[in-house]
Structures are given as C-alpha cells and as structure tokens.
Backbone bond lengths (Angstrom), bond angles and torsions (degrees), N, CA, C in turn:
res aa  C-N    CA-C-N  psi(-1)  N-CA   C-N-CA  omega(-1)  CA-C   N-CA-C  phi
1 M - - - 1.457 - - 1.530 109.47 -
2 Q 1.313 116.17 134.21 1.456 121.43 178.36 1.522 110.89 -77.79
3 P 1.342 118.27 152.48 1.467 120.58 177.47 1.525 111.08 -55.56
4 G 1.313 116.06 132.88 1.455 120.77 178.44 1.521 114.15 80.48
5 Q 1.333 117.48 1.15 1.463 120.81 -177.85 1.524 109.34 -94.70
6 S 1.334 116.88 133.71 1.453 120.20 179.85 1.519 109.91 -71.58
7 E 1.335 115.51 159.23 1.469 120.09 179.11 1.519 110.52 -62.41
8 E 1.345 117.13 -38.51 1.462 120.76 179.48 1.522 111.04 -64.56
9 A 1.332 117.34 -43.12 1.464 120.72 178.85 1.517 110.53 -65.82
10 A 1.320 116.48 -37.97 1.463 119.94 179.16 1.520 110.85 -64.34
11 D 1.342 116.61 -42.12 1.465 120.25 178.31 1.522 111.02 -62.03
12 A 1.353 116.14 -42.35 1.464 120.10 179.83 1.529 110.86 -63.48
13 A 1.321 116.97 -38.22 1.461 121.04 -179.75 1.521 111.85 -66.85
14 E 1.332 116.46 -27.06 1.457 120.53 -178.25 1.526 113.19 -84.91
15 L 1.334 117.29 -12.93 1.460 120.19 -173.31 1.529 113.56 -60.34
16 P 1.330 120.66 -43.87 1.472 118.31 179.50 1.531 113.12 -56.14
17 A 1.321 116.82 -40.03 1.465 119.20 178.94 1.524 110.98 -68.50
18 R 1.319 116.79 -39.03 1.461 120.34 -178.68 1.526 111.62 -71.71
19 L 1.338 116.86 -23.29 1.470 121.37 -179.31 1.530 111.56 -108.28
20 R 1.311 116.27 22.87 1.462 120.62 -178.41 1.531 112.26 -61.03
21 N 1.310 117.31 -25.08 1.465 121.86 -178.07 1.530 112.79 -85.68
22 V 1.335 117.41 4.48 1.462 121.50 -174.02 1.530 110.70 -102.00
23 F 1.336 115.96 135.37 1.463 123.62 171.38 1.529 107.36 -113.52
24 W 1.330 116.09 136.81 1.467 121.98 -173.07 1.526 109.77 -113.27
25 L 1.346 116.25 127.85 1.462 121.44 179.36 1.524 108.75 -127.08
26 G 1.336 115.92 99.37 1.455 121.27 179.95 1.516 110.85 -107.18
27 G 1.334 115.60 -172.51 1.456 118.88 176.49 1.502 113.92 144.53
28 G 1.327 114.42 -179.43 1.454 121.63 -179.09 1.520 112.05 -74.09
29 S 1.323 115.29 164.76 1.459 121.22 -178.79 1.526 110.84 -64.50
30 G 1.330 115.72 137.68 1.449 121.02 175.61 1.507 115.68 74.61
31 A 1.332 118.04 15.06 1.463 120.87 -176.71 1.529 113.28 -86.62
32 G 1.319 117.41 -6.19 1.460 120.00 178.18 1.513 114.63 102.64
33 K 1.327 117.76 15.33 1.464 121.24 -177.20 1.529 112.20 -58.09
34 S 1.328 116.25 -49.51 1.465 120.07 -176.30 1.517 111.38 -63.34
35 T 1.320 116.43 -42.99 1.458 120.58 -178.71 1.520 111.61 -63.64
36 I 1.331 116.81 -46.75 1.462 120.31 -177.73 1.524 110.61 -69.37
37 A 1.311 117.70 -40.44 1.464 120.30 178.87 1.522 110.62 -61.67
38 R 1.326 116.76 -41.44 1.461 120.15 179.33 1.527 111.08 -65.25
39 R 1.323 116.29 -39.82 1.464 119.46 178.96 1.524 111.50 -63.44
40 L 1.326 116.39 -44.64 1.459 119.43 -178.98 1.523 111.20 -68.50
41 A 1.328 117.07 -37.97 1.463 119.99 177.91 1.523 110.56 -62.40
42 D 1.328 116.64 -43.73 1.466 120.19 179.30 1.528 111.16 -66.40
43 R 1.332 116.19 -40.55 1.466 120.65 -176.24 1.522 111.98 -66.82
44 H 1.330 116.31 -39.48 1.462 120.06 -171.65 1.526 113.98 -108.13
45 G 1.328 116.66 0.08 1.452 119.34 -179.57 1.518 113.54 72.26
46 W 1.329 116.50 31.54 1.459 121.53 -179.70 1.527 110.87 -86.71
47 H 1.313 115.07 161.62 1.463 121.04 170.36 1.533 107.79 -83.81
48 L 1.328 116.76 133.98 1.462 121.83 179.13 1.527 109.37 -100.98
49 Y 1.328 115.89 125.02 1.462 122.03 176.57 1.524 107.19 -118.78
50 A 1.329 115.89 107.98 1.468 121.55 -179.92 1.525 108.89 -98.02
51 T 1.316 116.24 117.50 1.459 119.22 -175.45 1.534 112.14 -67.02
52 D 1.335 118.14 -27.47 1.461 119.74 176.56 1.528 111.11 -60.63
53 D 1.333 116.24 -35.43 1.469 120.48 -174.35 1.528 112.94 -69.67
54 V 1.319 117.08 -19.28 1.468 119.58 -175.97 1.526 112.40 -109.41
55 M 1.322 117.55 7.96 1.466 119.20 -177.57 1.527 112.01 -61.49
56 R 1.325 117.10 -43.81 1.469 119.57 -179.91 1.530 110.54 -63.21
57 D 1.333 116.25 -43.57 1.462 120.36 178.08 1.521 111.19 -61.35
58 H 1.325 116.63 -44.13 1.458 120.27 -178.90 1.527 111.50 -66.69
59 A 1.324 117.15 -36.61 1.462 119.85 177.32 1.523 110.46 -61.02
60 G 1.325 115.99 -37.86 1.456 120.06 179.92 1.511 113.69 -74.74
61 R 1.331 116.85 -14.54 1.466 120.82 -178.80 1.530 112.58 -98.21
62 T 1.322 117.57 8.09 1.466 120.81 -179.78 1.521 110.69 -116.21
63 T 1.311 114.99 158.91 1.461 121.47 173.09 1.526 108.96 -108.56
64 A 1.316 115.55 168.17 1.464 120.13 178.80 1.523 111.01 -63.96
65 E 1.324 116.95 -30.57 1.463 120.05 177.88 1.524 111.10 -70.05
66 E 1.335 116.99 -38.05 1.460 121.68 -178.63 1.527 112.41 -76.46
67 A 1.327 116.57 -34.01 1.467 121.09 -175.15 1.531 109.39 -138.56
68 P 1.331 118.03 73.58 1.469 120.10 -175.63 1.524 113.74 -64.55
69 Y 1.330 117.70 -38.27 1.468 119.47 -179.71 1.526 110.91 -66.62
70 L 1.328 116.77 -38.81 1.460 120.94 178.56 1.521 110.81 -61.32
71 H 1.316 116.81 -48.52 1.458 119.47 -175.90 1.522 111.88 -72.19
72 E 1.324 117.67 -28.61 1.464 120.20 171.95 1.522 110.21 -65.97
73 F 1.325 116.79 -41.09 1.460 121.59 178.80 1.534 110.58 -63.66
74 I 1.326 117.08 -43.26 1.463 121.12 -179.88 1.523 110.92 -59.43
75 A 1.330 116.81 -35.63 1.464 121.09 -177.25 1.527 113.10 -76.12
76 M 1.341 118.43 -13.13 1.465 121.78 -177.74 1.527 111.24 -78.53
77 D 1.350 116.05 152.56 1.459 118.92 168.12 1.525 108.69 -84.99
78 M 1.321 117.56 176.14 1.461 120.73 -172.17 1.523 112.60 -66.32
79 D 1.323 118.27 -35.87 1.466 119.85 176.97 1.523 111.19 -66.84
80 E 1.317 116.97 -40.04 1.462 119.88 178.25 1.525 111.09 -62.98
81 R 1.318 116.89 -33.30 1.465 120.20 -179.75 1.526 112.47 -74.43
82 W 1.347 116.79 -45.29 1.455 119.44 -164.26 1.521 115.56 -120.34
83 V 1.332 119.16 -12.70 1.468 121.19 -175.58 1.525 111.78 -114.81
84 D 1.301 117.13 -48.67 1.469 121.23 -169.32 1.532 113.44 -74.98
85 R 1.313 118.32 -26.05 1.461 121.31 -176.27 1.524 110.59 -96.89
86 T 1.310 116.61 151.42 1.465 120.33 176.39 1.518 109.85 -73.65
87 P 1.340 118.08 157.05 1.462 119.95 175.80 1.526 112.55 -57.05
88 E 1.335 116.34 -33.71 1.473 119.35 178.93 1.526 111.23 -63.45
89 V 1.321 116.45 -44.01 1.465 120.04 178.46 1.526 110.28 -68.39
90 M 1.323 116.33 -39.57 1.467 120.05 177.63 1.522 110.95 -58.72
91 L 1.321 116.77 -41.84 1.466 120.82 179.26 1.525 111.02 -66.59
92 E 1.313 116.00 -45.77 1.462 120.48 -174.56 1.520 112.41 -67.56
93 T 1.328 117.46 -30.55 1.465 120.14 -172.06 1.528 113.55 -108.01
94 F 1.340 118.63 -1.09 1.471 118.89 -178.70 1.521 109.17 -69.58
95 H 1.302 116.43 123.33 1.462 123.12 -169.18 1.518 114.18 -57.97
96 W 1.340 117.19 -43.93 1.470 118.61 -178.66 1.519 110.63 -68.31
97 F 1.336 118.07 -32.06 1.466 120.68 176.00 1.530 111.57 -70.49
98 R 1.328 116.61 -19.11 1.464 120.97 176.94 1.526 111.76 -87.41
99 G 1.310 116.61 -4.05 1.457 120.59 179.68 1.510 114.49 87.01
100 E 1.341 117.12 5.60 1.459 118.46 179.28 1.529 109.69 -64.78
101 G 1.322 116.34 135.29 1.456 121.30 179.88 1.510 114.74 83.56
102 F 1.335 118.03 -1.77 1.469 118.82 -178.55 1.532 111.48 -64.26
103 G 1.319 116.35 -34.53 1.457 119.50 178.20 1.514 112.69 -59.76
104 L 1.340 117.06 -28.37 1.459 120.48 178.40 1.525 111.23 -71.14
105 I 1.347 116.85 -31.83 1.467 119.85 173.27 1.523 109.53 -60.92
106 V 1.321 116.06 -46.60 1.462 120.77 -179.96 1.525 110.30 -61.87
107 E 1.335 117.10 -43.31 1.464 120.24 177.96 1.523 111.12 -57.89
108 D 1.329 116.57 -44.76 1.464 120.23 179.62 1.524 111.22 -61.53
109 L 1.330 116.28 -43.59 1.465 120.06 -177.81 1.524 111.34 -64.89
110 L 1.302 116.83 -37.77 1.461 120.44 -178.91 1.523 111.99 -67.57
111 R 1.329 116.86 -19.65 1.467 120.38 178.41 1.521 112.43 -83.70
112 L 1.322 117.64 -14.42 1.467 120.65 -177.87 1.525 110.53 -79.04
113 P 1.335 117.56 151.88 1.470 120.19 177.39 1.530 110.66 -59.33
114 R 1.313 116.73 136.29 1.461 120.97 -177.02 1.523 111.85 -83.82
115 E 1.327 117.06 -7.33 1.463 119.96 -178.68 1.526 111.89 -75.35
116 Q 1.330 117.19 -20.73 1.461 121.76 -178.29 1.520 109.74 -110.18
117 C 1.337 116.52 137.99 1.457 119.63 175.92 1.527 110.03 -69.61
118 V 1.320 115.24 150.93 1.459 122.56 -179.03 1.518 108.01 -126.26
119 I 1.326 116.52 136.51 1.458 119.62 169.75 1.524 107.76 -112.26
120 V 1.323 115.11 124.36 1.461 123.12 -179.18 1.523 107.48 -104.83
121 E 1.331 117.13 131.35 1.459 118.19 179.88 1.516 110.38 -134.11
122 G 1.341 114.88 148.82 1.448 120.27 174.67 1.517 112.62 149.06
123 F 1.322 115.13 161.03 1.468 119.88 -179.06 1.516 111.78 -72.88
124 R 1.332 117.97 -12.98 1.462 120.93 -178.69 1.528 112.48 -73.69
125 L 1.325 117.17 -8.21 1.464 120.92 -177.31 1.522 109.24 -84.32
126 L 1.304 116.93 83.64 1.462 121.81 -178.59 1.530 109.55 -77.82
127 P 1.318 117.44 136.47 1.473 120.01 -175.24 1.522 114.64 -52.90
128 H 1.328 117.72 -42.97 1.473 119.14 -176.41 1.526 112.08 -70.23
129 L 1.332 117.18 -20.51 1.461 120.39 176.64 1.523 111.85 -85.71
130 V 1.318 116.16 -32.90 1.466 120.49 -177.27 1.522 112.16 -79.74
131 K 1.321 117.00 -37.49 1.472 119.46 -172.89 1.528 113.73 -53.77
132 P 1.345 120.94 -43.65 1.469 119.08 -179.47 1.526 113.61 -65.60
133 L 1.317 117.60 -11.60 1.464 121.68 -177.25 1.518 112.80 -97.59
134 L 1.342 117.32 -3.21 1.456 121.00 -172.26 1.524 111.71 -86.12
135 A 1.329 115.00 125.63 1.463 119.60 171.20 1.524 109.79 -76.78
136 A 1.334 116.72 -26.43 1.458 122.73 178.25 1.521 108.00 -148.49
137 P 1.345 119.11 136.80 1.469 120.80 -176.20 1.521 113.61 -61.67
138 E 1.337 117.66 -25.85 1.465 119.78 -179.26 1.528 112.71 -75.51
139 H 1.308 117.94 1.21 1.464 120.53 177.66 1.533 112.25 -87.35
140 A 1.334 118.14 7.49 1.458 120.49 -179.97 1.520 110.15 -141.96
141 V 1.329 115.55 142.32 1.462 120.81 175.59 1.525 108.16 -150.70
142 W 1.341 115.56 146.81 1.466 121.99 178.83 1.525 109.06 -117.31
143 L 1.331 116.36 130.37 1.460 122.66 178.24 1.527 108.85 -91.88
144 L 1.328 115.78 126.48 1.464 121.64 -174.51 1.524 110.04 -120.59
145 P 1.334 117.61 105.39 1.463 119.64 177.92 1.521 110.83 -67.23
146 T 1.333 117.01 133.48 1.458 121.45 178.73 1.532 109.93 -74.81
147 P 1.342 117.40 166.15 1.472 119.39 178.01 1.528 112.58 -55.14
148 D 1.342 117.82 -42.47 1.466 120.16 179.05 1.518 111.33 -62.29
149 F 1.336 116.24 -40.16 1.459 120.02 179.20 1.521 110.40 -63.93
150 R 1.342 116.22 -43.57 1.465 119.78 179.58 1.523 111.13 -62.27
151 Q 1.341 116.43 -41.30 1.461 119.21 179.49 1.519 111.25 -64.50
152 A 1.334 116.51 -41.84 1.467 120.54 178.46 1.522 110.69 -63.93
153 A 1.334 115.72 -40.86 1.461 119.79 179.07 1.524 110.43 -64.73
154 F 1.349 116.61 -39.49 1.461 120.28 179.38 1.526 110.67 -64.96
155 R 1.351 116.67 -42.49 1.473 120.11 179.75 1.512 112.09 -66.29
156 S 1.334 116.44 -29.58 1.464 119.91 -176.91 1.517 113.22 -84.42
157 R 1.333 116.54 -6.52 1.451 119.52 178.25 1.520 110.66 -67.03
158 S 1.326 114.59 163.02 1.452 119.36 171.45 1.518 108.56 -66.33
159 L 1.319 115.95 167.18 1.451 120.32 -179.79 1.523 110.58 -61.27
160 P 1.346 117.29 146.54 1.460 119.49 175.92 1.524 110.37 -50.67
161 G 1.300 115.98 138.21 1.462 120.50 -176.63 1.507 111.43 114.35
162 D 1.334 117.73 -17.98 1.448 120.66 175.46 1.524 109.57 -84.08
163 G 1.318 116.46 158.36 1.457 120.52 176.22 1.520 112.17 74.14
164 F 1.346 116.12 -162.21 1.467 119.44 -174.29 1.522 112.30 -67.90
165 V 1.352 118.45 -23.77 1.465 118.29 178.58 1.530 111.65 -67.35
166 A 1.328 117.27 -16.24 1.463 120.53 177.25 1.521 111.35 -65.18
167 K 1.313 116.25 -18.02 1.462 120.48 -179.19 1.528 112.11 -85.00
168 T 1.341 117.03 0.55 1.462 120.66 176.85 1.523 109.57 -95.03
169 S 1.334 115.61 170.10 1.471 120.37 178.53 1.523 111.86 -80.55
170 D 1.340 117.63 -14.90 1.465 122.04 -177.80 1.531 108.70 -142.30
171 P 1.341 116.88 78.78 1.470 120.16 -176.02 1.522 113.77 -58.11
172 A 1.339 117.99 -35.75 1.463 120.20 -178.49 1.529 110.51 -65.36
173 K 1.326 117.22 -43.36 1.461 120.39 178.73 1.520 110.64 -67.55
174 A 1.326 117.08 -40.30 1.464 120.72 178.19 1.519 110.30 -60.74
175 D 1.317 117.01 -41.45 1.462 121.51 178.97 1.527 110.94 -63.15
176 R 1.355 116.53 -43.41 1.464 120.30 179.06 1.532 110.57 -64.89
177 N 1.318 116.45 -43.39 1.464 120.14 178.80 1.523 111.26 -59.45
178 L 1.316 114.98 -44.69 1.460 119.72 -178.80 1.521 111.44 -65.21
179 A 1.331 117.16 -41.43 1.462 120.81 179.17 1.529 111.31 -63.43
180 E 1.331 116.81 -41.24 1.463 120.11 179.64 1.528 111.10 -69.78
181 R 1.313 116.99 -40.56 1.466 119.61 176.06 1.525 111.06 -58.41
182 D 1.332 116.10 -44.52 1.466 119.82 -179.14 1.522 111.70 -67.10
183 R 1.339 117.12 -34.16 1.469 120.05 176.79 1.528 109.86 -62.61
184 M 1.318 116.63 -46.18 1.465 120.36 -179.64 1.524 111.20 -66.62
185 F 1.325 116.62 -35.91 1.467 119.71 178.31 1.521 111.02 -64.39
186 T 1.322 117.06 -41.66 1.463 120.56 178.21 1.522 110.76 -62.27
187 R 1.323 116.88 -42.19 1.471 120.49 177.23 1.529 110.68 -61.84
188 H 1.315 116.27 -40.66 1.467 120.40 178.24 1.526 110.94 -63.21
189 L 1.331 117.04 -42.89 1.464 120.44 177.67 1.520 111.27 -59.72
190 K 1.323 116.11 -43.51 1.462 120.66 -179.23 1.526 110.79 -60.85
191 E 1.326 116.38 -47.64 1.467 120.74 -178.62 1.526 111.08 -64.19
192 E 1.313 116.81 -41.88 1.463 119.87 -177.72 1.527 110.96 -69.81
193 A 1.325 117.08 -43.00 1.470 119.99 179.52 1.529 110.59 -63.32
194 E 1.329 117.21 -41.34 1.460 119.87 178.80 1.525 111.19 -65.17
195 R 1.319 116.61 -40.64 1.463 119.96 179.79 1.530 111.27 -63.63
196 L 1.325 115.99 -35.79 1.464 120.70 -178.81 1.527 112.71 -91.18
197 R 1.342 116.39 3.89 1.458 122.96 179.22 1.523 112.48 56.93
198 L 1.332 114.65 47.65 1.448 122.17 176.68 1.526 109.54 -107.40
199 H 1.303 116.37 160.50 1.460 121.61 -172.24 1.529 111.86 -79.92
200 T 1.325 115.36 139.97 1.461 121.91 174.23 1.529 108.92 -134.22
201 V 1.325 115.58 159.02 1.462 122.64 173.34 1.520 107.69 -133.04
202 D 1.321 117.51 122.81 1.462 121.37 175.08 1.528 108.66 -77.77
203 V 1.323 115.48 129.85 1.468 121.46 -178.78 1.522 107.66 -109.41
204 D 1.340 116.11 115.43 1.466 119.54 -179.95 1.521 109.96 -119.39
205 T 1.344 114.79 179.39 1.466 120.33 -173.04 1.523 112.90 -71.53
206 T 1.333 118.01 -13.83 1.468 119.86 -179.76 1.525 112.25 -90.97
207 M 1.297 117.81 -9.40 1.464 120.95 -174.22 1.521 110.77 -84.43
208 T 1.319 116.29 126.56 1.458 121.07 176.65 1.523 109.66 -81.40
209 E 1.308 114.85 163.64 1.466 120.31 177.04 1.525 110.72 -61.69
210 D 1.332 116.58 -39.90 1.463 120.27 178.44 1.525 111.17 -62.18
211 A 1.332 116.07 -44.55 1.462 119.89 -178.70 1.524 111.14 -64.55
212 L 1.322 116.30 -39.81 1.463 119.69 179.17 1.529 110.33 -65.60
213 A 1.313 116.86 -42.94 1.471 120.27 178.14 1.520 110.97 -60.32
214 E 1.325 117.21 -38.68 1.460 119.91 179.86 1.524 111.50 -70.31
215 Q 1.337 116.68 -37.54 1.468 118.74 177.64 1.522 111.38 -63.41
216 V 1.326 115.84 -42.03 1.461 119.26 178.36 1.523 110.35 -65.97
217 S 1.327 117.03 -41.75 1.470 120.68 178.29 1.528 111.00 -61.09
218 T 1.322 115.61 -40.58 1.471 119.18 178.64 1.516 110.77 -64.48
219 T 1.317 116.83 -42.37 1.467 120.19 178.03 1.522 110.92 -61.47
220 F 1.332 116.24 -41.33 1.466 120.64 178.34 1.543 112.53 -73.79
221 R 1.333 116.29 -6.93 1.464 122.54 -177.90 1.520 112.63 57.12
222 L 1.331 114.29 46.32 1.449 119.11 179.61 1.515 110.90 -81.61
C-alpha cells in the first residue's frame, strides 16, 4: 500500500495482477460467447466461468440496498418485465446491464486457483467494469452481432410463445421488446468498448464458428 492510500484503493490497484490469469469474453445476446468460451477452455485446459450460470446464486447474495434494480425486477410479474415497459426502459433498468452483482463475479474469480487460466463469458461483462481489472488489454474482447446476424437469429427462433415469454399475456410483443432491447444493448457495448479502446469482434451471418474462435484467439494473443 502506498502512503496515504486507503486499504480499499490498494486492493483495487492489486486486482489486475491478481486476475492476470483471467480472459474476459463479453458481448451481445446470441453472439456465440458461450460456444467460443467452451471451445477455448477445452482447447487450452482453462477453467470456464459462465456468468449466466451464477445469476440465481448472485441474486440470492444481494440485498435490496445493494441491488435495487434487481430486487425491483424480481418483484415484477412477467407482463411488467417484458410487455408493459418499452424496450428503452427495459434497457435502462435491467439490473445486470446496470452492473449490479458484478462485484460477486470478481469475488468468485478471486477464489479460483491462480495457477490455471480462466475464461469468463457473458453479457454481464460491461466494458467499463472490466477495464480496471485488466493486466493487459488483449485479455478482453466483446462479440457484437451485426444487424443482419440479429435478424437471422430472430428468424431462426421458435415461434413467439416459446420459452419464458410464453408466460406473458402477449408473447409476440414480449419477443419484439426483448429483441429491440438486445439490439440497443449491443450498440451500447460497441460505443463503450470503442470509447475505452477495448477489443471487439463483429459477428455476422457469414462468419463460421471456427473463424470466430480464431479471431478471439488472435485477440487474446494465444
């Protein structure tokens, strides 16, 4: 700790060194994060940490004071979540997009053995939250689905009414709201990553899984 530096500031300054073994793979919904992270983990013998898998656990580890948007969301019924609100409001108030619970991801990572590399994947990895944790900028990349890719993904979905939107009174509207929210979120990720000079990869309909894996590997300088 430097003279005059608080213990909290000192801990934050040490995080990049303590997380040097971590690679971060964020991005928009449906861009292939889980698939590519799993491939790289298998190829290199890394530990895979999927942020989607711990969302329920993290929700249970927060209080309403620590994560107000999360607990407001939990209290909503399905129509209030996905039908009644505009995509703009959904984007602005979605708890994971606000960074709530991100500190719990860091806590989990710090508990893992440092001898093995870890690849973390998920949409919860917001560029402005990840950047202070990077020992090297090439340890993070965000996958950004292009408009054509998003449209193809939307067309390839099951009919409206499948999945959790089936629990709403208007599955088709819920599906449209969710698709528009995700489009705006991807645009936000792109703008933020560019502003912070972090790496991104555009994912379009012509890109194969192999090509995407190689682009991510190149960014990580593997």
